[in-house]
N, C-alpha and C positions, 0 to 999 in steps of 0.2 A: 229809686229813692229808697234807702233805709229805712225802717220805721222806728220811730222810738215811742216807747208809751207813753201817754199820756199821765200816768200814776210817777211823781218823781220823786227820787231820794234825797234825805237833805243832803246838803254840803258835807257834812262828817262821815256821812256812809258812801257816797260819792268816792270821795277821798279811801277810805278805805278797802274801799272795790279795787280803786287804780293801783296801790300799794300792792294789794294782793296779787293783781294780772302781773306786776311790773316783777315780782318777788319767784312767781311762778313759772312765767315766761324765760326769765335769766336763768332758772334749773335746768331748763331743756336743753337736750342735746338737739345736734342739729336734725336728726331724723325724725326725732319727735315732735320736736317744734312744727314740722310741718302736719303732721295731723294733726296735732293740737287745736292751729288756727284753722283747718279745713272743718274739724268737729264743730268750734266754737263759733265760726264767722259765717255768715252767708256770701255768697259771692259777689255781691254788690258790695257788701263792707272788706272782703278783701281786695277788691278792685281799688278802693278809695284809699285804704292804709297803704297798699303799694305802689299807689300815686302820690301820695304824700310823703313816703320814705323817700321812694325816686326823686322825688324835689328838694328835701333836702341834701340829700348826695348832690345833686347837681349845681345847688348853690355852694355849698362846701367848694365843688371845683371851679367855682367862679361864672357859671353860667348866667345870664341875664335873665328877669322874669321875666320878658317877653318869649325866650325861648323856652323857657321851662313851662308856661302855660301852653303854648304852641305845640312844642310835643306830645305831652303828657294829658291833654285835652282837659286841661282843669282851668276854672275860671281867673281872671287877672287879681280879683280880690283874694282868693284861695293860696294864689302863690305870691302875692305880697304880705299876707299874711304869715304864710311859712316863713319867709324870708325874715323879715322882722324879727320872729321869735327863734330861729334858729341859725342864724348868721352874724 
């Protein structure tokens, strides 16, 4: 499980950080992006992100929540939340 600091940032600062991350990642070439995310994220974080992105793609392709959580080994509630937010 990933570690999250107990020292929380304000919603304003979090939003600024997320915006910067989106901007930076959109400017990366395919080759550079891999190294960037390898340096930025730990193994568990990369797995979690990859599974969630795969779930979005699977839902767009018309897969059921059951198939998504069974195949990707994510919780049913995570699958349902992703489906609700991205389809």
